[in-house]
C-alpha positions in Angstrom: 0.0 0.0 0.0 2.8 2.4 0.8 4.4 1.8 -2.6 1.2 2.3 -4.4 0.5 5.5 -2.4 3.8 7.2 -3.3 3.5 6.3 -7.0 -0.2 7.5 -7.3 -0.9 10.8 -9.0 -1.2 13.4 -6.3 -0.1 10.9 -3.6 2.3 11.6 -0.8 6.0 11.8 -1.6 6.9 9.5 1.2 5.1 6.8 3.2 6.2 4.6 6.2 5.3 1.0 6.6 5.6 0.0 10.2 6.8 -3.5 9.4 7.4 -6.0 12.1 9.4 -8.2 12.3 12.2 -6.7 10.3 13.0 -8.2 7.0 16.3 -7.4 5.4 18.0 -10.6 6.4 15.4 -12.7 4.6 16.2 -13.9 1.1 14.0 -15.7 -1.5 14.8 -19.1 0.0 16.3 -18.4 3.4 15.6 -16.5 6.6 17.7 -15.3 9.5 18.3 -12.5 12.0 14.7 -12.4 13.2 13.6 -11.8 9.5 11.2 -14.1 7.6 9.7 -11.8 4.9 11.8 -9.1 3.2 9.6 -6.0 3.4 12.1 -3.8 1.7 12.4 -6.1 -1.3 8.6 -6.4 -1.5 8.3 -2.6 -1.5 10.9 -2.3 -4.2 9.1 -4.8 -6.5 5.8 -3.0 -5.7 7.3 0.3 -6.9 8.5 -1.4 -10.1 5.1 -2.8 -10.6 3.6 0.6 -10.0 5.6 2.2 -12.8 9.1 3.0 -11.5 11.6 1.8 -14.1 14.5 1.9 -11.7 14.3 1.6 -7.9 17.0 2.0 -5.2 17.0 0.2 -1.9 19.0 2.1 0.7 19.6 0.1 3.9 20.8 2.1 6.9 20.5 -0.6 9.5 23.6 -1.4 11.5 23.7 -4.9 10.0 24.1 -5.7 6.3 20.9 -6.4 4.4 22.1 -9.7 3.0 18.7 -10.9 2.1 17.9 -7.8 0.1 21.3 -8.0 -1.7 20.7 -11.7 -2.6 17.3 -11.0 -4.0 18.4 -8.3 -6.4 22.1 -9.3 -7.0 21.6 -10.3 -10.6 19.1 -7.6 -11.5 20.0 -4.3 -13.0 16.7 -2.5 -12.4 17.1 -2.3 -8.6 20.2 -0.8 -7.0 20.9 -2.0 -3.5 23.0 0.2 -1.2 23.9 -0.8 2.4 25.7 1.1 5.1 26.6 -1.2 7.9 29.1 -2.6 10.4 32.1 -4.4 9.1 31.0 -8.0 8.4 34.4 -9.4 9.5 33.1 -8.9 13.0 29.4 -8.2 12.6 26.3 -10.3 11.6 25.7 -11.6 8.9 29.5 -12.2 8.6 29.5 -13.9 5.2 28.1 -11.1 3.1 28.4 -7.3 3.1 31.9 -6.7 1.8 32.9 -3.8 -0.3 33.9 -5.9 -3.3 30.4 -7.4 -3.8 29.2 -5.4 -6.8 26.4 -7.7 -8.3 26.6 -10.3 -11.0 25.3 -10.6 -14.6 22.7 -7.9 -15.4 23.1 -6.7 -11.8 26.8 -6.0 -12.0 27.4 -2.5 -10.7 23.9 -2.4 -9.0 25.1 -3.3 -5.5 27.1 -1.0 -3.2 28.3 -2.1 0.2 29.7 0.6 2.6 31.0 -1.3 5.6 32.2 0.9 8.5 34.3 0.1 11.6 32.9 -0.3 15.1 32.8 3.1 16.9 31.9 5.0 13.8 30.4 8.4 14.7 27.9 10.5 12.7 30.6 12.6 11.0 32.0 9.5 9.4 28.7 7.7 8.9 27.2 10.6 7.0 30.1 10.6 4.6 29.1 7.0 3.7 25.4 8.2 3.4 26.4 10.9 1.0 28.3 8.3 -1.1 25.2 6.1 -1.1 22.9 9.0 -2.1 25.3 9.9 -4.9 25.1 6.3 -6.2 21.3 6.5 -6.2 21.4 9.7 -8.1 23.9 8.3 -10.6 21.7 5.2 -11.0 18.8 7.6 -12.0 16.4 5.9 -9.6 12.7 6.7 -10.0 11.9 5.8 -6.5 13.6 4.6 -3.3 13.0 2.2 -0.4 14.7 3.1 2.8 15.3 0.1 5.0 15.3 2.1 8.2 17.2 0.5 11.1 18.0 2.7 14.1 20.4 0.3 15.7 23.1 2.7 14.6 22.2 4.7 17.7 24.9 5.1 20.4 22.7 3.5 23.0 21.8 0.4 21.1 22.8 -2.7 23.2 23.9 -4.9 20.3 25.4 -2.5 17.8 28.6 -0.3 17.8 27.9 2.9 15.9 27.6 6.2 17.7 24.8 8.2 16.2 22.8 10.4 18.6 19.1 11.0 18.5 19.5 14.5 17.0 21.5 13.1 14.2 18.5 11.3 12.8 16.9 14.6 11.9 19.9 15.2 9.6 19.6 11.6 8.2 16.0 12.4 7.2 17.0 15.7 5.6 19.6 13.9 3.6 17.2 11.3 2.4 14.7 14.0 1.4 17.3 15.7 -0.7 16.9 12.9 -3.3 13.4 14.3 -4.1 12.1 10.8 -4.9 9.0 8.9 -4.1 10.1 7.1 -0.9 8.9 4.1 1.1 10.3 3.6 4.6 10.3 0.1 6.0 11.2 -0.6 9.6 14.3 -2.7 10.3 16.3 -3.1 13.6 16.6 -1.0 16.7 17.1 -2.5 20.2 17.3 0.5 22.5 13.6 0.1 23.1 13.0 3.3 25.0 14.6 5.4 22.2 13.5 3.7 19.0 10.4 5.8 18.8 12.1 9.2 18.9 14.9 8.1 16.6 12.4 6.9 13.9 10.3 10.0 14.4 13.4 12.2 14.0 14.2 10.6 10.6 10.6 11.1 9.4 10.5 14.7 10.8 13.8 15.5 9.0 12.4 13.9 5.8 9.2 16.0 5.7 8.9 17.7 2.3 
């Protein structure tokens, strides 16, 4: 419904799907990391079906979206971008490396931006800008944001250092694309702060 809404004439520029459980670790034939159904991938395909010729999926969860990558790895019509903790030490370990660029028709349509433990917002946002530049170069017609807020400094299982106020700037950066946007909900385990962090992204992204 969110994908159809943002593609409809006169519809909103952005919509949020409050998806639970998260989905980005689920592939076409596997599941993991609490994920059973890949909401971001479903939204991307729904955007394609609604008329977007080229779609980007931007995953900002602390963990690499290995399921999303695997689903689109050989497709050139969907760009997958993931900013995440270094998979040499972080789940899912076996995917998420910078040299994974796609295969066949999908070669060049996968971008992984792994970052070290302890990364703060100044460094993280540089990776975000690189991801946004890739989406612009891809000439995407619409974007799915797999929104994980386990990049937060208080998250108990993750190791980035974003502060709650930083998520306002994340939203503003996403809005700068000026594209129809579907947000899906991924990880975030600092339960008391998940709400404000998600709300800050959406507030920053208001057009």
